[in-house]
N, C-alpha and C positions, 0 to 999 in steps of 0.2 A: 325822347326815345331813340333817336339816331345815335346819341352819345352812348347810351346803354348798349345798344345793338353793336356799335363799333367796339365797345369794351369787351363784350361777350365774344365777338369774333377774334379779338386778340388773345383772350384766354384760351379759347378752343384751339387756335392755331399753335399756341405755346405748348398745350398738352400733346397735340399731334406731333410736334417737333420732338418733345421729350420721349414720346413713344417710339419715334423713329430712331432716336439715339440709342434707346434701350435695345431695340430690335437688332441694331447693327453693332452692338457691343461684342458680339461673338461672330465667329466665322462658321458657316455651314460646312459640314464635312460628312463623309460616309466611310464606312469600313468596319473593322472589328477591333475590340479591345479585350485582351485576355488578361484576367486578373492574376497577380502573383502573390496576393495576400488578402487578408480580411480587412480591407480599408473601409472607412466611412464613405457613404455616397450622399453628397449634400444637395439639398434643394438650391441653396445659395452658398457658393464657396467663399464669398466675401464675408457673409455673416455666420458661416459655419453652422447652418441650420440643417438638421436631419430629423424631421418631425416624427418619423416612425422607426428611428435608429436602424435604418437599412445599411447593410454592409455587403461588400462584394464577396463572392464565393471564390476561393482560390482555384485557379485553373479554368474557371468558367469564362465563356466568351459572350461579350455584349456588343450590341450594335452601336456604332458611333453616330452621333447626330450633329455635333459641333465641337469646335475648340475655342478657347477664350481669346486667342490672338494668334498672329502668324507664328511667332516664336513662342508657341504655347507652353503652358505648364498645367492647364486644366483641360479635361476632356468631358464633354457632355455625352452621356450614354443613356440607352433605354433599358430600364429594369421593369419588366411588365408587371410584377407583383407588388411594386412599391407604389406609394401614393403621396405625392405625384410620381409618375413613372419616369419622368425626365430628371436625371441626376448628374451632378458634377463630381468627378473624381480626379485626384492629383495624378499626373502622368506617371509618377514614380510607383503607382499602385499596380502597374501592369505594362503590357506591350501593346502599342497601337499600330495597327496595319491599315493604311488608308487606301481607298479606291483611287482610280486615276482622275476622278472628277474633282479632286481637291488639290489645291496648291500645297504641296507638302512643305512644312517648315524645314529649314536646312538641318536642324538638329534631330529630326524625327527618324531619319534613316539609320543613324548609328549612335550608339551610346559609348563607344570604346574610349572616347576622350573625355567623357563627362565624369565628374567626381561627386555627383549628387543623385545618382540613379539607384533606386532601392534594389537590394539583392544582387548588385553588380560588384561583388567583392571577392577577394581571393582567400582570405583567412581571417582569423580574429587575433587581437591582442587582448589578453586578460591582464589588466593593470591593477595591482594590489598595493595598498598603502601601508607602511609602518607608521601608524598615526602619531605616536609620540614624537618621532623624529621629524615628521612633516610639520606638525603644529608648533614645535619648538624652534625650528630652523628655516623652514621654507617661507619665502617672502610672498605669501598669497595676498590677493587683493580683496578688500571688503571684510565683512565680519563672518567668522565661522563659529557659531555657538558651541559646536562640539569641541573645537580647539580651546576656546575660553574655559570650558568645563574641564578639559584634560589638564590644561596648564594650571588651573586653580585647585586641582586635586579632587574635583567633584565627580569626575568620570574617569574610570580606570580601564584603559584599553590595553590588553596584553595579548592581542592576536592580530593577524593581518586583517585589513578591511578592504572593501571594494572601492576602487577608484572608478573603474568602468570595464565593460566588455565591448571592445571596439571592433566593428567590422573594418577590415583593412584591404584597400585596393593598391597593389604595388605601384601601378603607373601613376597614382595620385599622391603617393607619399602620405603626409599628414593632412592633406586637403580633402580626403574623402569624408563626407558627412553631410548633415543637414538635408537629408533626402525628402523631408516633408517639414517645411518651415512653419506650417500651420498646425502641426501636431500638438495635442494636449496630453498631459500625463493624468491618468485617472485610475490610480491604484486603489484596490480595496483596503479596508482597515486591517484585514488579516495579513495581506501582503506587506504592508508597511511595518506591522509588528514583527514579522519574520525577518525583514530586511534590516531593521534599525540596529541590532547589535553588530551587524557586519558592514553597515554603511551609516555610521552614527549621526550624520546630519539629519537622518530621518527621525531621530529622537525629538528634534526641535522644529523642523520645517521640511518642505519638499523641494526647496529651491535648487539644490545641487542635483537631485534626481531629475528634475524637469530639464535642466541643462543637458545632462547625460542622455536622456531620452531623445530630446530634440536633435542633438548633434550626432549621436551614434545609434541609438536604439531604432530610430526610424529607417535605418538603412538595411534592416534585416526583417524577416517575416513574422517573428513572434510578436504577440501583442504585449502591451507594457507590463502586465502582471507576470506573464510567462517569462518575459525577457529578464526582469529583475530577480525573479525566483530562480531561474536557471543560473544567473550570475552568482547568486548567493550560494547555491550548491557548489559551484566551482571554487569560490573563495574558502568555503568550509573544508573542501577536499585538499586544497593546497596548504591551508593553515595546519591541517593535521599531518601533512606529509613531512619529509625531511627538510623542506624549505622552511616551513613554519617552525619546526622543531629546532633547527639550528639558530634561527633568530631568537626564539624565546629562551634558549639555553645560554645566550650571550647578551641578554639585556644588561645595560650598564657597563659593557665591556668594549674595548677596542679589539677588532679582529681583522685579519688580512682577507682581502677578496680572494686570494689564491686558496686559502684554507677553506673558505666558504664553497668555492667551486669544486675543490677536491672532495669535500664531503658529499656534495650533490652527485658528482660523478660516481662515487661508490654506491649510491642508491639507484640512480637512474641510467647511468651510462653516459659516455661523452657525447654521443649523438643527440640525445635528448637535452642535455645541458647547453648545447649550442643554440637552443631555442629560448634560453633564459637570459635576461639582462637586468642589471641593477641601476637604480637612480639614486643620487645623493644630493643633499643640499650642501653647497660650498665644497663639494667634492668629498666631504668626509662624514656627513651624517646620513645614514641610510634613511630614505623616505619611501622607496618604492621598489617592487619587484615586478617585472613584466614577463609574461609567458606568451609565446607565439603558438597558437593551436589552429587546427584545420577548420575550414569553413563548415564541414559537415561532421563536427565532432559529436561524440556520444558522451553525455554528461555522466554516465555511469562508468566510463572507462577510468583506468588508473591515471595518475598524474603523468607517469612515463608515457603511456599510450596517447594521452592528450598532446604532450609535447612532440612526440614523434609524428603526429599527424600534421604539424605545422611547419612553416618554412624557417630556415635559419634567419637570425636577426643580427643585431649589432653585437659586439663582443660582450661577454659576460659582465665585465666590470663597468660597462656603460660609461657614465661620466664620473665614476667614483675613483678615489685614490687607492693606493695599495693597501692602506690601513683605513678602516671605517669604524665609526662608533654607532652602537645600537642604543638609542635613547630610551630611558624609562619614563613612564607617564608621570607627569607632575614635577619633573626635574628640570 
């Protein structure tokens, strides 16, 4: 019996030790957390469990109860109507203000130098792909089923497609992104159907969309369905404009970047065109057009208005030569 009792004592002691470790896995804190979007509120941020699908309400203030570590990236808050009421949210989902009784992490007082804080951006870059030129000449990594279908002549793309709608923070350059590394893409079937003609990877898989959402979409306040549908409206608008018309009128031809720019200036004005740049494979094959637009753009505005709301970017010709070729699908 002494042996069994000693064994039980060891087991109980081990359980108590584990409980102690769990209890000290977070740091108690107090203060207020003001939501900046409709983020998920997790019972366990490691397991991403949200039993009653509780979400934060934008601009609502919640009481802070703990942070996950000194240099925190998760905040535990009290949501009275949730079950359980204690929930974890990513710090990028809002602004945390701590009381004096907590040792403030060095990064909590300022986000000016951070490049992964949600909604902390200056403008957007709308990146649109000329899919035939990209698939034929760009040295992309891995398999892209839409490119295989285009190059085999099974898929005919004769319009601009969506690469991405990228929140841009000037001080971060290309490093701004990944504002929620735990984010999951959960698009409705109706959204995928609407997006697919304009982002043709969605005809076959959601891999590219998941990447764009995690890297770029999580840095703004729209949910995933609204974000991609908004981006789709933008690419349709640009494709129907003088930008898309010029490209489609010159499929299979060599054109000068100067003539392309001159054509667009005649439609939008020089100031707006200063917000457009081209990208080419090997300097000669058009594969992308990028537009700088304002942070608070109106999707119903004209292309010229969208451009005039954004900052100036790199030169119109980008990395393209004076003469560029506009590839046709399947060629």
